[in-house]
N, C-alpha and C positions, 0 to 999 in steps of 0.2 A: 725278703730282707735286702736292704740296700747295701751296696758295697761299703766297706769300712771307711774309704776315703771320701765318701760322699755324705752330705747331710740329708735329712729327710726332705728339705725344701728342694733339693736338687734332683731327687729321684723322679723317675718317670712314673706318671700314673697310668694304670692299665687302660683307662678309657681315653687317654691322650698321650701321644708319644713325645710331647715336648716337656723339657724341664720346667719346673715350677716358675722361675723368673720370667720365662717366655710366656707361659700361660697367664701370669699376673698382668704382664704388659699387654697381652691380647685382650684380656678382659677389660683393662683400663681403656684401651684404644676403642674397643667396641661401644663401651659406655659413652666415650666422648663423641663417637660418630653418631650414635643413636640420639644423643642430646642435640648435636648439631642439626641433624635432620628434623627433629621435632621443632627446634627453634626456627629453622628455615621455613618450615610449613606454616607454623603459627604467624610468622612475620608476613609471609606471602598472603595469608588470609586478611591481614591488615593492609596489604597493598605496599609493603615496604621490603625491598630486597635486603638480605642480611648485611651486605656491605654498607648500604645506606643507613641501616639501623645503628651499625657500630660507629659510623661517622657522625650520626645525629647525637649519639651518646657522648662521644669525645667533644663535640662543639658545645653540647649543653654543659659539660663540666669545665670547659675552657673557653668561655665566651670571648670571641675576638681572636681565636687562634689563627695562625697564618696557615695558608694552604701548604706551604712547605713543611711546617711542623706537623700537620695532620698527616701528610704523606709519610713522613718518617715514623710517626707513632703507629700508624696503621700498616707500615711496610707495603705501601701502594706506590707504584710508579706515578710520577706527577702527571703524565698524560692521562693515565687511567683515572686517577682522582679528579682531573679536570672534567672529564666526561660525566663522572658520577655526580659531581657537584652541579654541573649544568642541569642534569635531570632533577636534582633536589631543588634547585633554584626555580625551574619551570613548575614544579609541584607546589611551590610556595612554601617550602619547609625551611630554607635558609636565604640569607642574603649575603652577597660578597661585597665588601667595601675596600677601597684602596686605603693603605695605611696612611694615617695623618702625617707622619713624619718621613715616610719612605714609600713613595708611589709604586715602587717595584713589588711591594708586598701586598697581597690581598688578604684581608681578614674576614673570618667567617662568623656569622651571627645567626642564631635561631630567629625565625619569625614567630609570631603568636601560633600559627598552624604548626610550625616545627616543635614548638614547646608542648603543644597538645599531643602531637604525635609521640614525642619523647615520653610523656607521662603515660600514654597508652602502652608503649613498649615496655616501660618499667612495670606497669600492672600486669602485662602479659608474662614477664619474666617471673614475677611473684606467683602467678598462677601456675606456671610451668613447674616451679620449684615445689609448690604444694602438691601437684600431681605426680612428681618424680620422687625427689629426695624426701618430701613430706610423707611418702608412703612407708619409709623406713621407720623403725622404732626410734625413740629418742636415743637409746643406748647405741643402736647401729649408726645413727648420724654422728654421735660423739666418736665413735670408733673410726668412721669414714674420715672425719676431719683429722683425727690423730694419725691415721695411716698416710693420708695425702700430705700432711705436714712433714711426716718422716721421709716420704718419697721426695718431696721438694728439697728438704735438707740434704738428702743423699745426692740428688742431681746437682745442687749448688756446690757441694763439696768437691764434686769432680769438675767444676767449672769455676776457675779462678776469677773470671769476669763477672760472675753473678754478685748481686747485691748482698 
């Protein structure tokens, strides 16, 4: 029987000595880590490191994005981004062009090969979702979305800078 000043969610499970909020966070982080590992492995099989895949996605959705904006969006230092973009350029996935109005800015565009790779990555993500989230029942998927939305709301309530 839990002490009267604790809710059942805060009680310790006999199989695990952590309170329920820590266990829930641990389960969430394990799921995120497992997903990240699966994604990285699948992307590597396609010959594209995860960082490049995310950059490819951002460029596909923001054709002509500047290197500076991409660095800010992806939270990557500009020198690290430059190295990554050089590799992507050598692989024929992107091209960099100076801004027509301000030569200090480099704008990024997908090549035909980059567009093809982006489409492959999108198909790969769909496949991964089918293999993972798709294994849950429809009701469980609805419940997962509901709970994650509630978690997001709780996080945002504690963060005044959140949208």
